[in-house]
C-alpha positions in Angstrom: 14.7 -9.0 24.3 12.1 -11.5 23.0 13.1 -15.1 23.7 13.3 -18.1 21.4 13.2 -21.2 23.6 15.2 -19.3 26.3 17.4 -17.5 23.8 17.2 -13.9 22.6 15.6 -13.4 19.2 17.6 -10.8 17.3 16.2 -8.1 15.1 14.8 -4.7 15.4 13.4 -1.7 13.6 14.4 -1.1 9.9 13.7 1.6 7.4 13.1 4.2 10.1 12.3 7.6 8.7 10.1 9.2 11.3 12.9 11.5 12.5 13.2 13.2 9.1 9.4 13.3 8.7 9.0 14.9 12.1 11.6 17.4 11.3 9.5 18.5 8.4 6.3 18.4 10.5 7.8 20.5 13.3 9.4 22.9 10.7 12.8 22.5 12.3 15.3 25.0 10.9 17.7 23.8 8.3 20.8 25.5 6.9 21.4 27.2 3.5 22.0 24.8 0.6 25.6 24.0 -0.2 24.9 24.0 -3.9 22.4 24.9 -6.6 21.4 22.7 -9.5 19.2 23.6 -12.5 16.8 21.1 -14.0 13.5 21.4 -15.9 11.5 19.2 -13.5 11.7 17.8 -10.0 9.6 14.8 -8.8 9.1 14.8 -5.0 8.6 11.3 -3.6 9.9 8.0 -4.8 7.0 5.7 -4.2 5.1 4.1 -7.0 3.5 7.4 -8.0 6.8 9.1 -8.4 8.5 6.1 -10.0 5.6 5.8 -12.5 5.9 9.5 -13.4 9.6 8.9 -14.0 8.8 5.8 -16.1 6.4 7.7 -18.3 8.7 10.7 -18.8 11.7 8.5 -19.6 9.6 6.4 -22.1 8.5 9.7 -23.8 12.1 10.7 -24.2 12.1 13.4 -21.6 15.2 13.2 -19.4 15.8 16.6 -17.8 14.5 15.8 -14.3 15.4 14.4 -10.9 13.4 12.4 -8.4 14.0 13.1 -4.7 13.2 10.5 -2.2 13.3 11.0 1.6 14.2 7.4 2.5 17.4 5.6 1.7 15.6 3.4 -0.8 12.8 4.2 -3.3 9.5 2.3 -3.5 7.4 3.6 -0.7 4.8 0.9 0.2 6.5 -1.3 -2.5 9.9 -1.7 -0.7 11.4 -5.0 0.0 14.3 -6.7 1.8 16.4 -9.9 1.5 18.4 -12.2 3.7 20.2 -15.5 3.3 16.8 -17.3 3.1 14.7 -15.3 0.7 13.7 -11.9 -0.6 10.6 -10.6 1.1 8.2 -7.6 1.0 8.0 -4.8 3.5 4.5 -3.7 2.6 2.4 -4.5 -0.5 2.9 -8.1 -1.4 0.7 -8.7 -4.5 -1.2 -7.1 -7.3 -4.6 -8.4 -8.6 -4.4 -9.1 -12.3 -5.3 -5.7 -13.8 -8.4 -5.5 -15.9 -8.6 -4.0 -19.4 -9.3 -0.5 -18.0 -6.0 -0.4 -16.1 -4.2 0.4 -19.3 -1.1 1.9 -17.8 -0.6 -1.1 -15.5 -0.9 -3.4 -18.4 1.4 -1.3 -20.5 4.0 -1.5 -17.7 3.8 -5.2 -17.4 4.1 -5.5 -21.2 7.3 -3.5 -20.9 8.5 -5.8 -18.2 7.7 -9.0 -20.1 5.0 -10.2 -17.6 2.2 -9.7 -20.1 2.8 -10.9 -23.7 0.1 -10.7 -26.4 -2.6 -10.6 -23.7 -1.3 -13.6 -21.9 0.2 -13.5 -18.4 3.5 -15.2 -17.7 2.6 -18.1 -15.4 5.8 -17.6 -13.3 4.4 -14.3 -12.0 1.0 -15.7 -10.9 0.5 -16.9 -7.4 0.9 -20.7 -7.0 -1.7 -22.8 -5.3 -2.7 -23.1 -2.5 -3.1 -19.3 -2.3 -5.1 -18.5 0.8 -6.3 -20.1 3.9 -8.3 -19.1 7.0 -8.0 -20.5 10.5 -11.5 -20.7 11.9 -13.3 -23.0 14.3 -10.1 -24.7 15.3 -8.9 -25.6 11.8 -7.5 -24.3 8.6 -9.9 -24.0 5.6 -9.2 -23.1 2.0 -9.8 -19.5 1.0 -10.4 -16.5 3.3 -14.2 -16.2 2.9 -15.8 -18.0 5.9 -17.2 -21.4 5.1 -19.5 -23.7 7.0 -22.1 -20.9 7.4 -25.6 -21.4 8.7 -28.4 -21.1 6.1 -29.3 -17.6 7.2 -25.6 -16.5 6.9 -25.4 -18.0 3.4 -28.6 -16.2 2.4 -27.1 -12.9 3.5 -23.9 -13.6 1.6 -25.8 -14.3 -1.5 -27.8 -11.1 -1.2 -24.6 -9.1 -0.6 -23.0 -10.6 -3.7 -26.0 -9.6 -5.7 -25.7 -6.0 -4.5 -22.0 -5.9 -5.4 -22.8 -7.4 -8.8 -25.3 -4.6 -9.5 -22.8 -1.9 -8.5 -20.2 -3.6 -10.7 -22.6 -3.6 -13.6 -23.4 0.1 -13.1 -19.9 1.1 -14.3 -19.5 3.5 -11.3 -16.8 1.4 -9.6 -13.6 1.1 -11.7 -9.9 0.8 -11.4 -8.6 3.5 -11.8 -11.5 4.9 -9.8 -11.5 8.2 -11.6 -12.8 6.5 -14.8 -16.2 5.7 -13.1 -16.5 8.3 -10.4 -19.7 10.4 -10.8 -21.8 12.5 -8.4 -24.5 9.8 -8.5 -22.3 7.8 -6.1 -21.8 10.7 -3.6 -24.6 9.6 -1.3 -22.7 6.3 -0.7 -19.6 8.2 0.4 -21.5 10.0 3.1 -22.3 6.7 4.8 -19.9 4.3 6.5 -19.7 0.9 5.1 -21.0 -0.5 8.4 -24.1 1.7 8.1 -24.6 0.5 4.5 -24.4 -3.1 5.6 -26.9 -2.4 8.4 -29.3 -0.8 5.9 -29.1 -3.9 3.7 -29.8 -6.3 6.6 -26.3 -7.8 6.7 -25.8 -8.6 10.4 -24.3 -12.1 10.1 -21.3 -12.2 12.5 -18.9 -14.1 10.2 -19.8 -11.9 7.2 -19.3 -8.7 9.2 -15.9 -10.1 10.3 -15.1 -10.7 6.7 -16.2 -7.2 5.7 -14.0 -5.7 8.5 -11.1 -7.9 7.3 -11.3 -6.6 3.7 -11.5 -3.0 4.8 -8.5 -3.5 7.1 -6.6 -5.2 4.3 -6.9 -2.5 1.7 -7.6 0.6 3.8 -6.2 -0.1 7.3 -9.6 0.6 8.8 -12.7 -1.1 10.0 -16.0 -1.0 8.2 -17.4 1.5 10.6 -14.5 3.9 9.7 -14.7 3.3 5.9 -16.8 5.1 3.4 -19.6 2.9 2.0 -18.4 3.9 -1.5 -14.9 2.5 -0.7 -16.3 -0.7 0.9 -18.4 -1.4 -2.2 -15.5 -0.5 -4.5 -13.4 -3.2 -2.9 -15.8 -5.8 -4.2 -17.3 -4.2 -7.3 -14.3 -2.7 -9.1 -12.8 -6.0 -10.3 -14.3 -8.9 -12.3 -15.5 -11.6 -9.9 -13.5 -14.4 -11.7 -9.9 -13.6 -12.4 -6.6 -15.4 -12.4 -3.8 -14.3 -10.1 -2.9 -12.5 -8.2 0.5 -11.4 -9.4 3.1 -11.9 -6.7 6.8 -12.4 -6.1 9.0 -13.4 -3.1 9.7 -9.7 -2.4 6.1 -8.7 -3.2 5.6 -5.5 -5.1 9.2 -4.8 -4.4 9.9 -6.7 -7.5 8.1 -4.1 -9.5 10.1 -1.4 -7.8 13.3 -3.2 -8.7 12.3 -3.3 -12.4 11.3 0.3 -12.4 14.6 1.3 -10.9 16.5 -0.6 -13.6 14.8 1.8 -16.0 14.7 5.1 -14.1 17.2 4.6 -11.3 19.6 7.1 -12.8 17.1 9.9 -12.0 16.6 8.9 -8.4 18.3 10.5 -5.5 17.6 8.9 -2.1 18.1 10.2 1.4 17.0 13.6 0.1 14.0 14.8 2.1 12.6 18.0 0.6 12.2 20.7 3.2 10.8 23.6 1.1 9.2 24.3 -2.2 9.0 28.0 -3.2 7.7 29.6 -6.3 8.6 32.9 -7.9 7.6 34.1 -11.4 6.6 30.7 -12.6 9.9 29.1 -11.4 10.3 26.8 -8.5 13.0 26.2 -5.9 13.0 22.8 -4.4 15.3 22.7 -1.4 16.8 19.8 0.4 19.3 20.0 3.3 22.2 20.5 0.9 20.9 21.4 -2.5 18.5 23.9 -4.0 17.0 22.7 -7.3 15.9 25.5 -9.7 13.2 24.1 -12.0 10.2 25.0 -14.2 7.8 22.4 -12.8 7.2 20.1 -9.9 5.4 16.8 -9.5 4.5 16.4 -5.8 4.2 12.6 -5.5 4.8 12.5 -1.8 1.9 12.0 0.6 -0.3 15.1 0.3 -0.4 15.7 4.1 3.2 16.9 3.8 2.3 19.7 1.4 1.4 22.4 4.0 4.8 21.8 5.7 6.8 22.0 2.5 5.0 24.1 -0.1 5.0 27.8 0.7 1.5 29.3 0.5 -0.1 25.9 0.1 -3.4 26.8 1.8 -5.5 24.9 4.3 -4.2 21.6 5.7 -5.8 18.6 3.9 -8.3 16.7 6.0 -7.1 13.4 4.7 -6.7 10.6 7.3 -3.9 8.0 7.1 -3.7 4.5 8.6 -0.8 3.4 10.7 0.7 0.0 10.0 3.3 -2.4 11.5 4.9 -5.1 9.3 7.5 -7.7 10.4 9.6 -10.3 8.7 10.1 -13.4 10.7 12.9 -15.8 9.6 12.1 -19.4 10.5 14.6 -22.3 10.5 11.7 -24.7 10.2 7.9 -24.7 9.8 6.0 -24.7 13.0 4.0 -27.8 14.0 0.6 -28.2 15.6 -2.6 -26.2 15.3 -3.9 -28.7 12.6 -1.2 -27.5 10.2 -2.1 -28.5 6.7 -0.2 -27.8 3.5 1.4 -24.3 3.7 -0.4 -21.6 1.8 0.8 -18.2 0.5 -1.6 -16.0 2.5 -2.6 -17.1 6.0 -5.3 -15.4 8.0 -6.6 -16.1 11.5 -10.3 -15.3 12.1 -10.9 -12.7 14.8 -7.3 -11.8 15.1 -6.6 -8.0 15.3 -3.9 -8.6 12.7 -4.0 -9.5 9.0 -1.9 -12.7 9.3 1.2 -13.5 7.2 2.4 -14.3 3.7 5.1 -16.9 3.0 8.0 -15.4 1.0 9.2 -18.8 -0.3 5.7 -19.9 -1.6 6.7 -19.1 -5.2 9.8 -21.2 -5.1 10.2 -24.1 -7.5 12.1 -26.2 -5.0 10.3 -29.4 -4.0 11.3 -29.0 -0.3 11.5 -25.8 1.7 12.6 -25.9 5.4 13.8 -22.4 6.1 11.5 -19.5 5.2 10.5 -15.9 5.8 7.0 -14.9 6.9 5.9 -11.3 6.4 3.4 -10.4 9.1 0.9 -7.5 8.7 -0.8 -5.5 11.4 -3.0 -2.6 10.4 -3.7 -0.7 13.6 -7.4 -0.1 12.9 -9.0 -0.2 16.3 -9.2 3.3 17.9 -8.0 6.7 16.7 -5.3 6.7 14.1 -3.3 9.4 16.0 -3.4 7.3 19.2 -2.1 4.3 17.3 0.7 6.3 15.7 1.8 7.4 19.2 1.7 3.7 20.3 3.8 2.6 17.4 6.4 5.2 18.3 6.4 4.7 22.0 6.5 0.9 22.1 9.9 -0.7 21.6 10.7 -3.5 19.2 10.5 -6.2 21.9 7.0 -5.2 22.7 5.8 -5.8 19.2 7.9 -8.9 18.7 6.2 -10.5 21.7 2.7 -9.3 20.5 3.3 -10.8 17.1 4.4 -14.1 18.6 1.5 -14.3 21.0 -0.9 -13.8 18.1 0.8 -16.6 16.1 0.9 -18.9 19.1 -2.9 -19.3 18.9 -2.4 -21.4 15.7 1.3 -22.3 15.8 2.0 -23.1 19.5 5.8 -23.8 18.9 6.4 -20.7 16.8 9.0 -19.3 19.3 11.1 -22.4 18.8 11.1 -21.9 15.0 11.9 -18.2 14.7 15.6 -17.1 14.4 15.1 -13.4 13.7 12.3 -10.7 13.7 12.8 -7.4 12.0 10.0 -4.8 12.1 9.0 -1.7 10.1 6.5 0.9 11.4 4.6 3.4 9.1 2.7 6.0 10.9 1.0 7.2 7.7 1.1 4.0 5.6 -1.9 4.7 3.4 -4.8 7.0 2.9 -7.9 5.9 4.8 -11.2 6.4 2.9 -13.3 7.6 5.8 -16.9 8.7 5.1 -16.8 11.8 2.9 -13.2 11.3 1.8 -13.8 10.1 -1.8 -15.9 13.1 -2.8 -14.0 15.6 -0.5 -13.9 18.9 -2.5 -10.3 19.6 -1.5 -9.1 16.2 -2.5 -10.8 16.5 -5.9 -9.5 19.9 -6.5 -5.9 18.9 -5.8 -6.4 15.9 -8.2 -7.0 18.3 -11.0 -3.8 18.6 -13.1 -3.4 22.3 -13.5 -0.4 24.6 -13.7 3.2 23.6 -13.1 3.0 22.2 -9.6 1.0 18.9 -10.0 0.0 16.5 -7.3 0.3 12.8 -7.9 0.1 10.7 -4.7 -2.4 7.8 -4.5 -4.1 9.6 -1.6 -5.7 11.8 -4.3 -7.9 8.9 -5.1 -8.9 8.7 -1.4 -7.3 5.3 -0.9 -3.9 3.7 -1.6 -3.5 0.8 -4.0 -0.9 0.2 -6.7 -3.1 1.0 -9.7 -4.2 4.4 -8.2 -0.6 5.4 -7.5 0.6 4.4 -10.9 -2.4 6.2 -12.6 -1.8 9.4 -10.7 1.9 9.3 -11.5 1.5 8.7 -15.2 -1.3 11.3 -15.6 0.9 13.9 -13.8 3.8 13.1 -16.2 1.6 13.5 -19.2 0.2 16.8 -17.9 3.7 18.2 -17.2 4.9 17.3 -20.6 1.9 19.2 -22.1 2.5 22.3 -19.9 6.2 22.3 -20.8 5.3 22.0 -24.5 7.1 18.6 -24.8 4.2 16.5 -26.1 
């Protein structure tokens, strides 16, 4: 067991679901259902897409549906936890302030009281200092590298001009579907690294920053990311914005608020094993119940579809990024490593990890001693399948020690501060927008809302962010209401 100053550091894996997932993948046999239940609609998957579909249906006055979630808690990448020190995220920890085109996100936040008459409630906006980067032996404000040579600064300025031109074109939007046209398809055939090469961006610190941004949103390096997706990261939002929106439990706060509204429809620990259609009716089967329904919203990751939906067709070619997250409980802040004022998001240049966020950053208390750090590690180097195998094969102590060794470079006494480390591994955490993924014909076909079995996961956008998941869920809900004649 990993040691803290000669003592074991408790903690281990949480939210484990790979056994249920592998049972579906391996098509392990399961018994006949113990009961049958009739309902008009079944939503499969309780991540943000599924919860957003439920929110829309409930708001429209439609209540004859159930939402089936494989895990013991809904939320997907917006789950959270809590201990005696603080609530904390298990994955997504913030949401950029949504622009005017993200109408469904803004509508949700109006419902939740976060946005009132066009004004954001200050309590939900990240406090300063927000971000810092450890580079050249010290902490600096912000994550973009500073102290660059003139040649590096010139490249950065040229790159920002290119992003501004793409922003002005209107082709890069959130939700992405609002701006997507075939004119951008050529960019999707390139990797982001190739596009940077073509535009003469070879500065080492800038290329590190481009890799960091791709790793942060896509779980991939620039060489494995579509140029369209790399540009979208920088060109889809306004360059000057307030925010981000964040909470101690990250986007788990949004999940909690959604569950207050739609929790009565949600049934957890219910992995769907089979979906079968006959004469325009569907049977959605879990281990113990067969749900007979008129329509299905498949909001689970699309790679599961061939293993669950009878007659689905060819297996999707989508790629997914494996992630490891950990929550470290600290009884005091570490010393050393030129520690300045604690920031919310803390990144170490050239680390293979994404650093950590401080769960108590949003507190109004004047003094905070104990805290929780949420540590993020997108396993981007090497093949995704190999990294999934490594995640599964390596025990919790291996990863605890790897995390502490990474942190020791900037916090030499970190082991003396940590009282507990819990970890969560996600083999298919998010869709990875590899070259060709955004304009992939199968992805775009599945995204079309036709018939009574509708797909709604964020992977239909080619990448996984909150706004895309919510958009897919809401649009699927509106489409199913239309096909059922309930509009």
